[in-house]
VMD Tcl script that builds the backbone (N, CA, C; Angstrom):
set m [mol new atoms 198]
animate dup $m
set s [atomselect $m all]
$s set {name element resname resid chain x y z} {
  {N N MET 1 A 94.016 30.696 13.437}
  {CA C MET 1 A 93.807 30.116 14.750}
  {C C MET 1 A 92.946 31.067 15.581}
  {N N SER 2 A 91.962 30.532 16.269}
  {CA C SER 2 A 91.056 31.320 17.099}
  {C C SER 2 A 91.569 31.439 18.523}
  {N N VAL 3 A 91.167 32.520 19.161}
  {CA C VAL 3 A 91.437 32.709 20.578}
  {C C VAL 3 A 90.089 32.926 21.251}
  {N N ALA 4 A 89.881 32.229 22.355}
  {CA C ALA 4 A 88.609 32.321 23.071}
  {C C ALA 4 A 88.843 32.829 24.481}
  {N N LYS 5 A 87.789 33.384 25.054}
  {CA C LYS 5 A 87.815 33.851 26.433}
  {C C LYS 5 A 86.671 33.179 27.177}
  {N N VAL 6 A 86.863 32.963 28.477}
  {CA C VAL 6 A 85.854 32.308 29.301}
  {C C VAL 6 A 85.490 33.231 30.462}
  {N N ILE 7 A 84.180 33.389 30.698}
  {CA C ILE 7 A 83.706 34.143 31.860}
  {C C ILE 7 A 82.800 33.237 32.691}
  {N N GLU 8 A 82.681 33.544 33.953}
  {CA C GLU 8 A 81.814 32.769 34.831}
  {C C GLU 8 A 80.524 33.543 35.096}
  {N N LEU 9 A 79.407 32.828 35.007}
  {CA C LEU 9 A 78.094 33.411 35.309}
  {C C LEU 9 A 77.327 32.470 36.213}
  {N N ILE 10 A 76.517 33.028 37.086}
  {CA C ILE 10 A 75.604 32.255 37.931}
  {C C ILE 10 A 74.196 32.658 37.525}
  {N N SER 11 A 73.343 31.667 37.326}
  {CA C SER 11 A 71.978 31.939 36.868}
  {C C SER 11 A 71.004 31.051 37.619}
  {N N GLU 12 A 69.748 31.507 37.728}
  {CA C GLU 12 A 68.699 30.736 38.388}
  {C C GLU 12 A 67.512 30.555 37.461}
  {N N GLY 13 A 66.782 29.465 37.674}
  {CA C GLY 13 A 65.575 29.222 36.904}
  {C C GLY 13 A 64.713 28.163 37.556}
  {N N ALA 14 A 63.525 27.978 37.010}
  {CA C ALA 14 A 62.596 26.971 37.530}
  {C C ALA 14 A 63.089 25.558 37.244}
  {N N SER 15 A 63.959 25.420 36.246}
  {CA C SER 15 A 64.583 24.137 35.926}
  {C C SER 15 A 66.052 24.386 35.621}
  {N N VAL 16 A 66.828 23.325 35.583}
  {CA C VAL 16 A 68.243 23.466 35.225}
  {C C VAL 16 A 68.354 24.014 33.809}
  {N N GLU 17 A 67.523 23.481 32.908}
  {CA C GLU 17 A 67.559 23.936 31.511}
  {C C GLU 17 A 67.267 25.427 31.399}
  {N N GLU 18 A 66.294 25.902 32.159}
  {CA C GLU 18 A 65.952 27.324 32.130}
  {C C GLU 18 A 67.108 28.169 32.650}
  {N N ALA 19 A 67.738 27.724 33.724}
  {CA C ALA 19 A 68.858 28.474 34.289}
  {C C ALA 19 A 70.019 28.566 33.301}
  {N N VAL 20 A 70.328 27.468 32.608}
  {CA C VAL 20 A 71.406 27.472 31.620}
  {C C VAL 20 A 71.036 28.369 30.444}
  {N N SER 21 A 69.797 28.275 29.989}
  {CA C SER 21 A 69.340 29.113 28.874}
  {C C SER 21 A 69.419 30.593 29.222}
  {N N LYS 22 A 69.073 30.947 30.460}
  {CA C LYS 22 A 69.151 32.339 30.891}
  {C C LYS 22 A 70.595 32.837 30.869}
  {N N ALA 23 A 71.523 32.002 31.322}
  {CA C ALA 23 A 72.939 32.384 31.313}
  {C C ALA 23 A 73.413 32.626 29.882}
  {N N ALA 24 A 73.056 31.731 28.970}
  {CA C ALA 24 A 73.470 31.873 27.570}
  {C C ALA 24 A 72.853 33.120 26.942}
  {N N ALA 25 A 71.580 33.356 27.192}
  {CA C ALA 25 A 70.890 34.515 26.609}
  {C C ALA 25 A 71.457 35.825 27.141}
  {N N LYS 26 A 71.708 35.881 28.437}
  {CA C LYS 26 A 72.257 37.105 29.030}
  {C C LYS 26 A 73.650 37.390 28.482}
  {N N ALA 27 A 74.475 36.356 28.361}
  {CA C ALA 27 A 75.821 36.538 27.811}
  {C C ALA 27 A 75.752 37.035 26.371}
  {N N ALA 28 A 74.839 36.472 25.599}
  {CA C ALA 28 A 74.727 36.830 24.176}
  {C C ALA 28 A 74.265 38.278 23.973}
  {N N LYS 29 A 73.649 38.886 24.997}
  {CA C LYS 29 A 73.217 40.282 24.880}
  {C C LYS 29 A 74.402 41.243 24.842}
  {N N THR 30 A 75.496 40.889 25.510}
  {CA C THR 30 A 76.634 41.799 25.583}
  {C C THR 30 A 77.910 41.252 24.945}
  {N N LEU 31 A 77.920 39.980 24.602}
  {CA C LEU 31 A 79.107 39.363 23.999}
  {C C LEU 31 A 78.773 38.838 22.610}
  {N N ARG 32 A 79.739 38.922 21.719}
  {CA C ARG 32 A 79.573 38.317 20.401}
  {C C ARG 32 A 80.295 36.980 20.393}
  {N N ASN 33 A 79.865 36.114 19.503}
  {CA C ASN 33 A 80.530 34.834 19.252}
  {C C ASN 33 A 80.514 33.872 20.445}
  {N N VAL 34 A 79.430 33.879 21.217}
  {CA C VAL 34 A 79.305 32.896 22.301}
  {C C VAL 34 A 79.224 31.519 21.661}
  {N N SER 35 A 80.106 30.613 22.094}
  {CA C SER 35 A 80.173 29.307 21.448}
  {C C SER 35 A 79.753 28.149 22.349}
  {N N SER 36 A 79.813 28.339 23.675}
  {CA C SER 36 A 79.400 27.237 24.547}
  {C C SER 36 A 79.151 27.732 25.964}
  {N N VAL 37 A 78.377 26.932 26.693}
  {CA C VAL 37 A 78.146 27.156 28.115}
  {C C VAL 37 A 78.436 25.839 28.824}
  {N N ASN 38 A 79.410 25.861 29.710}
  {CA C ASN 38 A 79.789 24.681 30.464}
  {C C ASN 38 A 79.218 24.803 31.879}
  {N N VAL 39 A 78.406 23.850 32.282}
  {CA C VAL 39 A 77.811 23.882 33.619}
  {C C VAL 39 A 78.803 23.270 34.599}
  {N N GLU 40 A 79.258 24.086 35.536}
  {CA C GLU 40 A 80.243 23.650 36.521}
  {C C GLU 40 A 79.581 23.049 37.768}
  {N N ASN 41 A 78.420 23.577 38.132}
  {CA C ASN 41 A 77.793 23.160 39.380}
  {C C ASN 41 A 76.294 23.428 39.289}
  {N N VAL 42 A 75.499 22.545 39.890}
  {CA C VAL 42 A 74.049 22.718 39.948}
  {C C VAL 42 A 73.634 22.667 41.415}
  {N N LYS 43 A 72.836 23.645 41.825}
  {CA C LYS 43 A 72.315 23.669 43.193}
  {C C LYS 43 A 70.805 23.757 43.132}
  {N N ALA 44 A 70.133 23.072 44.028}
  {CA C ALA 44 A 68.686 23.187 44.168}
  {C C ALA 44 A 68.421 24.027 45.410}
  {N N LEU 45 A 67.676 25.104 45.255}
  {CA C LEU 45 A 67.340 25.964 46.384}
  {C C LEU 45 A 66.020 25.486 46.980}
  {N N VAL 46 A 66.027 25.296 48.282}
  {CA C VAL 46 A 64.901 24.670 48.976}
  {C C VAL 46 A 64.268 25.654 49.951}
  {N N GLU 47 A 62.945 25.684 49.930}
  {CA C GLU 47 A 62.167 26.450 50.909}
  {C C GLU 47 A 61.057 25.559 51.435}
  {N N LYS 48 A 60.947 25.494 52.746}
  {CA C LYS 48 A 59.925 24.682 53.408}
  {C C LYS 48 A 59.923 23.238 52.911}
  {N N GLY 49 A 61.125 22.710 52.698}
  {CA C GLY 49 A 61.260 21.305 52.319}
  {C C GLY 49 A 61.016 20.999 50.849}
  {N N LYS 50 A 60.814 22.024 50.022}
  {CA C LYS 50 A 60.558 21.794 48.593}
  {C C LYS 50 A 61.558 22.576 47.746}
  {N N VAL 51 A 61.953 21.975 46.637}
  {CA C VAL 51 A 62.826 22.660 45.693}
  {C C VAL 51 A 62.014 23.753 45.005}
  {N N VAL 52 A 62.509 24.986 45.088}
  {CA C VAL 52 A 61.774 26.110 44.510}
  {C C VAL 52 A 62.426 26.658 43.243}
  {N N ARG 53 A 63.731 26.466 43.106}
  {CA C ARG 53 A 64.418 26.868 41.876}
  {C C ARG 53 A 65.814 26.260 41.872}
  {N N TYR 54 A 66.438 26.352 40.711}
  {CA C TYR 54 A 67.771 25.792 40.529}
  {C C TYR 54 A 68.752 26.905 40.221}
  {N N ARG 55 A 69.974 26.754 40.704}
  {CA C ARG 55 A 71.036 27.711 40.439}
  {C C ARG 55 A 72.180 26.952 39.767}
  {N N VAL 56 A 72.699 27.505 38.681}
  {CA C VAL 56 A 73.817 26.879 37.982}
  {C C VAL 56 A 75.003 27.838 37.942}
  {N N ASP 57 A 76.171 27.297 38.175}
  {CA C ASP 57 A 77.417 28.024 37.990}
  {C C ASP 57 A 77.925 27.601 36.622}
  {N N THR 58 A 78.129 28.564 35.736}
  {CA C THR 58 A 78.513 28.239 34.369}
  {C C THR 58 A 79.800 28.958 33.969}
  {N N LYS 59 A 80.423 28.411 32.950}
  {CA C LYS 59 A 81.536 29.072 32.280}
  {C C LYS 59 A 81.105 29.246 30.830}
  {N N VAL 60 A 81.049 30.497 30.404}
  {CA C VAL 60 A 80.606 30.831 29.050}
  {C C VAL 60 A 81.845 31.143 28.220}
  {N N THR 61 A 81.949 30.469 27.077}
  {CA C THR 61 A 83.086 30.658 26.175}
  {C C THR 61 A 82.653 31.461 24.956}
  {N N PHE 62 A 83.473 32.450 24.599}
  {CA C PHE 62 A 83.215 33.200 23.371}
  {C C PHE 62 A 84.533 33.430 22.645}
  {N N VAL 63 A 84.447 33.428 21.318}
  {CA C VAL 63 A 85.633 33.579 20.473}
  {C C VAL 63 A 85.906 35.065 20.264}
  {N N LEU 64 A 87.156 35.454 20.482}
  {CA C LEU 64 A 87.553 36.844 20.302}
  {C C LEU 64 A 87.739 37.150 18.811}
  {N N GLU 65 A 87.355 38.352 18.441}
  {CA C GLU 65 A 87.514 38.777 17.044}
  {C C GLU 65 A 88.918 39.273 16.799}
  {N N ASP 66 A 89.353 39.171 15.566}
  {CA C ASP 66 A 90.696 39.679 15.200}
  {C C ASP 66 A 90.716 41.186 15.155}
}
mol reanalyze $m
mol bondsrecalc $m
mol representation Tube
mol addrep $m
């Protein structure tokens, strides 16, 4: 039976996909066995009436080793 741990990360990018990918890549640099990224919230950051980037609140799941 596996045991997993979940951490929360906030990431930004030019698109939602980029922001999620950045969160996954950053987590994978310091964690082993990253298995999923759950997007909890998406925000669009606006400057002068235009969306300039997206921010995602994520929960990253990784399986703990024995």
